[in-house]
C-alpha positions, 0 to 999 in steps of 0.5 A, spaced: 725 486 387 728 479 387 722 474 389 724 469 394 726 463 388 731 468 385 735 470 391 742 468 391 744 463 397 750 464 401 750 457 404 753 453 399 760 451 400 765 452 395 770 446 393 776 449 395 777 448 403 779 456 404 775 462 404 768 458 403 765 464 400 761 466 394 764 473 393 771 476 393 772 482 397 773 489 395 781 490 395 783 497 393 791 497 393 795 503 396 801 505 395 804 505 402 812 506 399 813 513 399 819 512 394 824 507 391 830 507 386 830 500 383 835 497 378 831 492 373 835 487 370 834 484 363 837 477 364 835 475 357 839 475 351 839 480 346 845 481 341 849 475 338 855 478 343 851 476 348 852 468 346 857 463 347 861 459 342 856 453 343 850 458 341 853 460 335 855 453 333 848 450 335 843 455 332 847 458 326 842 460 321 836 461 326 840 466 331 837 472 329 830 469 330 831 467 337 835 473 339 828 477 336 824 472 340 828 473 346 828 481 345 820 481 345 819 476 352 825 481 355 820 487 354 814 484 357 818 481 363 821 488 364 815 491 363 811 487 368 817 488 374 816 496 372 809 496 373 809 492 380 814 498 382 809 504 379 803 501 382 806 500 389 811 506 390 809 513 391 815 516 387 818 510 383 824 511 379 827 505 375 832 504 370 832 498 366 839 495 364 842 488 361 845 483 365 852 484 362 851 492 364 849 490 372 855 492 376 856 499 372 849 500 372 849 499 380 854 504 381 852 509 377 844 509 378 845 507 386 839 504 387 835 501 393 834 495 390 835 490 384 830 486 380 832 481 375 827 478 370 827 471 368 830 468 362 829 463 356 835 460 354 840 455 358 846 459 361 851 455 357 848 459 351 851 465 354 857 469 353 861 466 359 864 473 360 857 476 362 856 470 366 863 470 370 862 478 371 855 477 374 858 471 378 863 476 381 858 482 382 853 477 386 858 475 391 860 482 392 854 487 392 851 489 398 845 491 395 838 488 395 837 483 390 830 480 388 832 474 382 826 471 378 825 465 375 831 464 370 835 469 375 833 465 381 837 459 377 842 464 375 844 466 382 844 459 384 849 457 379 853 463 381 853 460 388 855 453 386 848 450 385 847 445 380 841 446 375 837 440 372 831 439 368 824 438 372 826 430 371 833 430 373 837 431 367 843 435 365 840 441 361 844 439 355 841 432 355 834 435 353 834 442 350 826 441 348 820 438 350 822 438 358 817 437 363 815 444 365 811 447 371 806 452 368 800 456 370 798 457 377 801 452 382 801 452 389 807 452 393 809 451 400 812 456 405 817 452 410 819 458 414 814 462 415 818 466 420 822 470 414 820 477 414 818 477 407 812 473 410 810 479 414 803 478 417 801 471 416 801 470 423 796 476 424 789 472 424 786 478 423 790 481 417 787 481 411 793 482 407 794 474 406 789 469 404 786 464 408 790 459 405 796 462 407 795 464 414 792 457 415 796 452 411 802 456 409 800 456 402 802 461 396 798 461 389 803 463 384 804 463 377 810 458 374 813 457 367 820 454 367 823 447 366 829 448 370 830 447 377 836 449 382 838 442 386 838 443 393 840 450 396 847 453 395 851 455 401 849 461 405 842 461 403 836 458 406 830 455 403 823 458 404 818 455 400 818 448 396 813 444 392 812 437 390 815 438 382 821 443 384 824 443 391 827 450 391 821 455 390 824 460 394 830 462 397 834 467 401 841 469 403 841 474 409 849 474 411 855 477 409 851 484 409 847 481 403 840 481 402 838 476 396 831 473 395 830 468 389 823 466 387 822 460 382 815 463 380 813 469 377 811 474 383 811 480 378 806 477 374 800 480 378 799 487 375 799 483 369 793 479 371 790 486 374 790 489 367 787 483 364 781 483 369 780 491 371 773 490 374 772 490 381 767 486 382 771 480 381 778 479 384 782 484 381 788 479 380 789 472 381 797 473 382 796 477 389 800 473 393 806 475 388 804 482 389 804 482 397 811 478 396 814 484 391 811 489 396 814 486 402 821 485 398 821 493 397 820 495 404 825 490 406 830 493 401 829 500 403 830 497 411 837 493 409 839 500 405 839 504 411 842 499 416 
């Protein structure tokens, strides 16, 4: 038995203004979604055929090393997405294809939803034919889409938005050493009525953190140096931050449901794997996991309507 001097105190307040507790709640994750067919899209570069003439000219002898790096990143990114689906759905089915194959794969696989990975290179290094094909697809598809980070930017550009660095430069003006948003950052929800934030208004709900329910804040993983300027026509802004205004947007018109997030909501279960103990908080990016799960539920509803 501990003596009186050794007993822990619970009266000490933590510096963070919400959840002033010296402990974390036990949080098992239940697979509430029975089944889902998810098409995962690798939006990075793979082969020289994925490149634009500009990329071939500028990269020259470094083409293979750059593509090798992008293939490595794409493996990690797509696996993170797949792990979210696997750990949130009782009977999941996933297929992973490249951006250039999205239209054919959507037709053949008939998914309930499409989830697109982040990117690494600027889009003027992409094969223009691939970008044009995607633009046509994203304007017409009625399949639910979740576009992450670079794919958020790709969707924005496909609907006419301009892309800039975080300090307002055109992308070709600064290819490297850009200002970046990196690691865990807070973003502010600006439209809590959107169904992706279901449960925030329930003060007794244990789904969302106190900082979200009380002050409309999300804590999410960031890793980008490019932003979407403004909000494309037909989209609605959902979340923002001081460094990058368009952190999250949605298109819910013309029979479409396209959610775009600048942050990496799919990182949730990567965190879980790094810290599997239940004595600590199971994952830092739990807010991203909740958004991912809500998207899957909304996608299934959208497909049945």
